[in-house]
C-alpha positions as CSV (number, residue, x, y, z in Angstrom):
1,M,0.0,-0.1,0.1
2,G,1.4,3.5,-1.6
3,I,1.9,6.4,1.2
4,L,-1.0,7.9,-0.4
5,S,-3.5,5.4,0.1
6,I,-2.5,4.9,3.7
7,K,-3.2,8.0,4.1
8,S,-6.3,8.3,2.5
9,A,-7.4,4.9,5.2
10,R,-6.4,6.6,8.2
11,K,-8.4,9.9,6.5
12,W,-11.5,7.2,6.2
13,W,-11.1,6.3,9.7
14,L,-11.2,9.3,11.1
15,W,-13.9,10.3,9.5
16,A,-16.1,7.7,10.3
17,G,-15.1,7.8,13.9
18,A,-16.2,11.1,14.1
19,A,-19.2,10.7,12.3
20,S,-19.9,7.2,14.5
21,L,-19.6,9.4,17.8
22,L,-21.5,11.8,16.5
23,L,-24.5,9.4,16.4
24,F,-23.8,8.6,20.1
25,S,-23.5,12.2,21.1
26,G,-26.8,12.8,19.1
27,C,-28.5,10.2,21.4
28,L,-27.0,11.8,24.7
29,M,-28.2,15.0,23.6
30,L,-31.8,13.7,22.8
31,S,-32.6,14.5,26.3
32,D,-35.7,15.8,28.2
33,N,-36.1,19.6,27.0
34,G,-39.2,19.7,28.5
35,P,-40.5,22.5,30.5
36,A,-39.5,22.5,34.1
37,I,-42.7,23.1,35.7
38,G,-43.0,22.8,40.0
39,E,-40.8,22.1,42.1
40,P,-37.3,20.5,41.2
41,P,-36.8,16.7,42.2
42,G,-35.2,15.7,45.2
43,I,-32.5,13.3,45.4
44,Q,-31.8,10.4,47.2
45,Q,-28.7,8.0,47.5
46,F,-29.3,4.3,47.8
47,A,-26.5,2.1,49.2
48,L,-27.0,-1.6,48.3
49,S,-24.7,-4.3,48.1
50,E,-23.5,-3.8,44.4
51,V,-24.2,-0.6,43.5
52,H,-24.8,3.1,45.4
53,L,-27.7,4.1,43.3
54,N,-28.6,8.2,42.8
55,V,-32.3,9.0,42.3
56,L,-34.5,11.9,41.3
57,E,-37.5,12.1,43.3
58,S,-40.9,13.8,43.2
59,G,-44.6,13.7,43.8
60,D,-46.3,12.0,46.6
61,T,-44.1,9.5,48.7
62,Q,-47.2,7.6,50.5
63,S,-48.7,6.8,46.6
64,T,-47.5,4.3,43.8
65,P,-44.1,4.1,42.8
66,V,-43.3,5.0,39.4
67,V,-39.8,4.0,38.1
68,L,-38.2,5.8,35.3
69,I,-35.3,4.3,33.7
70,H,-33.6,6.0,31.0
71,G,-31.5,4.9,28.2
72,T,-27.8,4.7,27.0
73,P,-25.9,7.1,26.8
74,G,-28.3,9.0,29.5
75,N,-29.2,10.1,33.5
76,A,-31.9,10.5,35.5
77,G,-32.6,13.6,34.5
78,F,-33.6,12.2,31.0
79,F,-37.0,12.4,32.6
80,S,-37.0,16.0,34.4
81,S,-40.4,17.0,33.1
82,Y,-42.0,14.0,33.6
83,L,-40.9,14.8,37.3
84,S,-42.1,18.4,37.2
85,D,-45.1,17.6,35.7
86,P,-48.1,18.7,37.9
87,G,-50.5,16.0,36.5
88,L,-48.1,13.4,38.0
89,Q,-47.6,14.6,41.5
90,D,-50.1,12.3,42.7
91,L,-47.8,9.6,41.8
92,H,-44.3,8.2,43.8
93,L,-42.0,9.3,40.7
94,L,-38.5,7.9,40.9
95,S,-35.9,8.9,37.9
96,V,-32.9,6.8,38.7
97,D,-29.2,6.7,37.4
98,R,-28.8,3.1,36.1
99,P,-25.8,1.5,37.7
100,G,-22.4,2.9,36.3
101,W,-24.5,6.0,34.6
102,G,-24.6,9.9,36.2
103,D,-24.1,9.9,40.1
104,S,-24.9,5.8,40.4
105,E,-21.1,4.0,41.6
106,V,-20.6,0.5,40.5
107,L,-18.9,-0.8,43.4
108,S,-17.0,-3.7,41.7
109,E,-15.9,-3.0,37.6
110,F,-18.7,-1.9,35.3
111,D,-20.7,-4.6,33.6
112,G,-22.8,-4.1,30.3
113,Q,-24.9,-7.0,30.5
114,L,-28.5,-6.9,30.9
115,S,-28.4,-9.4,33.5
116,S,-25.9,-7.4,35.7
117,Q,-27.8,-4.2,35.1
118,S,-31.0,-6.3,36.2
119,A,-29.3,-7.8,39.3
120,M,-28.6,-4.8,40.5
121,L,-31.1,-2.6,39.8
122,G,-33.8,-5.4,41.2
123,E,-32.5,-5.5,44.7
124,W,-33.6,-1.8,44.9
125,L,-36.9,-2.1,43.0
126,C,-37.9,-4.9,45.3
127,Q,-36.8,-2.6,47.9
128,I,-39.1,-0.1,46.8
129,A,-41.9,-2.3,46.0
130,D,-41.8,-3.8,49.6
131,E,-42.2,0.3,51.2
132,A,-45.2,1.2,48.8
133,P,-48.3,1.2,50.7
134,D,-49.7,-1.1,48.2
135,K,-47.1,-3.4,47.5
136,K,-46.9,-2.3,44.0
137,L,-44.8,-0.8,41.6
138,A,-44.7,0.1,38.1
139,I,-41.6,1.1,35.5
140,V,-42.0,3.7,32.7
141,A,-38.6,3.1,30.8
142,H,-37.1,4.4,27.4
143,S,-34.8,2.9,24.6
144,Y,-32.0,1.0,26.7
145,G,-34.0,1.0,29.6
146,A,-37.2,-0.5,27.6
147,T,-34.7,-3.7,26.6
148,L,-33.9,-4.0,30.3
149,T,-37.5,-4.1,31.7
150,P,-38.5,-7.2,30.5
151,R,-35.5,-8.9,32.1
152,L,-36.4,-6.9,35.4
153,I,-39.6,-8.2,35.3
154,M,-38.4,-11.7,34.4
155,D,-36.0,-11.8,37.3
156,N,-38.1,-10.1,39.7
157,P,-41.5,-11.0,39.0
158,S,-43.2,-10.2,42.5
159,C,-41.8,-6.9,42.9
160,I,-43.2,-4.8,39.4
161,S,-46.3,-4.9,38.7
162,A,-46.7,-2.7,35.6
163,A,-44.7,-1.4,32.7
164,L,-44.6,0.8,30.1
165,L,-41.9,0.2,27.7
166,L,-40.7,3.0,25.1
167,A,-39.2,2.4,21.9
168,G,-37.0,-1.0,23.5
169,A,-35.4,-3.4,21.8
170,A,-36.3,-7.1,22.3
171,D,-35.8,-9.0,19.2
172,P,-32.1,-11.0,19.3
173,A,-32.4,-11.1,15.3
174,L,-32.8,-7.4,14.8
175,A,-30.3,-6.7,18.0
176,A,-27.0,-7.4,16.6
177,P,-24.3,-4.2,16.6
178,R,-24.5,-1.7,14.1
179,W,-21.5,-0.5,12.4
180,Y,-21.1,2.4,14.3
181,N,-21.4,0.0,17.3
182,R,-18.4,-2.5,15.9
183,M,-16.3,0.7,14.8
184,T,-16.4,2.1,18.5
185,N,-15.3,-1.0,19.8
186,V,-11.8,-0.9,18.0
187,P,-9.2,1.7,17.9
188,P,-8.8,4.3,17.4
189,V,-12.5,5.1,17.2
190,S,-12.8,3.3,20.9
191,W,-10.0,5.5,21.9
192,L,-11.5,8.7,20.9
193,A,-15.1,7.3,22.6
194,S,-13.2,6.9,25.8
195,I,-11.5,10.5,26.2
196,T,-14.9,12.2,25.4
197,G,-16.5,12.5,29.1
198,L,-20.0,11.3,27.7
199,G,-20.0,7.9,28.3
200,L,-19.9,7.0,24.7
201,K,-17.5,4.0,25.0
202,R,-19.8,2.2,28.1
203,S,-22.6,2.9,26.3
204,N,-21.3,1.1,23.3
205,D,-20.1,-1.5,25.2
206,E,-23.5,-1.8,26.2
207,M,-24.8,-1.9,23.3
208,M,-22.3,-4.7,21.6
209,L,-23.7,-7.1,24.5
210,V,-27.3,-6.3,23.6
211,Q,-27.9,-9.3,21.1
212,S,-26.3,-11.9,23.2
213,G,-28.4,-10.4,26.5
214,L,-31.9,-10.5,24.5
215,Q,-30.7,-14.3,23.3
216,E,-30.4,-15.1,26.9
217,V,-34.3,-15.0,27.6
218,R,-35.5,-16.0,24.4
219,N,-37.3,-18.8,25.9
220,R,-38.5,-16.7,29.1
221,W,-40.8,-14.6,27.7
222,S,-44.2,-16.7,28.7
223,E,-42.5,-15.8,32.6
224,I,-44.0,-12.4,32.2
225,N,-47.6,-12.6,33.8
226,L,-48.5,-8.7,34.3
227,P,-49.7,-5.4,32.8
228,I,-47.7,-4.3,30.0
229,T,-47.6,-1.4,27.1
230,I,-45.8,-0.7,24.4
231,I,-45.4,2.2,22.4
232,Q,-43.1,2.5,19.3
233,G,-42.6,4.9,16.6
234,E,-42.6,3.5,12.9
235,E,-40.2,6.3,12.0
236,D,-37.7,4.9,14.4
237,M,-34.1,5.2,13.0
238,L,-32.2,3.6,16.2
239,V,-34.4,0.6,17.2
240,H,-36.2,-1.2,14.3
241,P,-40.0,-1.0,14.4
242,D,-40.2,-5.0,14.1
243,H,-39.1,-5.3,18.1
244,A,-43.0,-4.4,18.4
245,D,-44.0,-7.1,16.5
246,F,-41.8,-9.6,18.6
247,L,-43.2,-8.5,21.4
248,E,-46.5,-8.5,20.5
249,S,-45.9,-12.1,19.6
250,N,-43.8,-13.2,22.8
251,L,-46.4,-11.4,25.1
252,S,-49.6,-12.7,22.9
253,H,-50.7,-14.7,26.5
254,I,-50.8,-11.4,28.7
255,P,-52.2,-9.8,25.9
256,A,-49.4,-6.8,26.0
257,N,-50.9,-3.5,24.7
258,V,-48.8,-2.4,21.4
259,I,-49.2,0.9,20.0
260,R,-47.4,1.7,16.8
261,R,-47.2,5.7,16.3
262,T,-47.3,5.9,12.3
263,D,-45.1,9.7,13.0
264,D,-42.8,9.2,15.6
265,G,-39.4,8.4,16.1
266,H,-37.0,7.1,18.5
267,M,-38.0,9.9,20.9
268,V,-41.7,9.7,21.2
269,V,-40.9,9.7,24.9
270,H,-40.5,13.6,24.5
271,S,-42.4,14.2,21.3
272,D,-46.0,13.8,22.9
273,R,-45.5,13.5,26.8
274,Q,-49.2,14.1,27.6
275,F,-50.1,10.9,25.1
276,V,-47.4,8.8,27.6
277,I,-48.9,10.0,30.7
278,S,-52.6,9.1,29.6
279,E,-51.4,5.4,28.5
280,L,-49.6,5.4,32.0
281,R,-52.6,6.2,33.6
282,K,-54.4,3.3,32.0
283,L,-52.1,0.9,32.9
284,L,-52.0,2.2,36.7
285,D,-56.1,1.4,36.2
286,T,-55.8,-2.2,35.9
287,L,-53.8,-2.4,39.1
């Protein structure tokens, strides 16, 4: 290979690396930019066996807990407009920094597997459900959080009473790492991702393990037996809309309520917050 072609290849890798990092940082910056209404949320810290969790809290602490779980990359602030929405203050809202994200500290080495996230969050969820007045707990989860939640339900069936899943992956056949995930997994792009300070390398580590994590539970969907609503944007460019078909088929024994939004993309959680809240209310009415 000549000098020119070597330089061209290096230049291509740098440009491709920059493009992949922009994709990830774009996901990160698609955060909750809704109006901050009412009192700011409080902060709670929970010291558990494997993780110290940071949680933003609002609403009525004597009401049904609704746990909000963000995607990757991200943090509890992703749901800030839900926490401050005046129409939700009769509920006990808890937006958690997932283990290894925001101000939540994993006590050992970070492990991006769905099973590990489930084990760490499950301990906390069961604690919250046990302390709830009616012993019931609902989850609202977006993207990677919605991918994780079925595993949480399978592993902790007595601690979760309902779930609203927004733009989550479920079908292993559709969850293979994208080209930018594979590129970000190797130098020099992995080095660039690790020094951004945005958690892009950690996010990519999680995404590289999603397919294998979903394969682990491919025969466990029949274990789920609680009210579930799924909202999927048909214009989603990050999570294939056909994941909703997989969920509808594998949760037909419930059956799950699957809502396909023809004009929405990956950020349905914020594009129509009041619609999401209305579906949450319907879900809670079934408890």
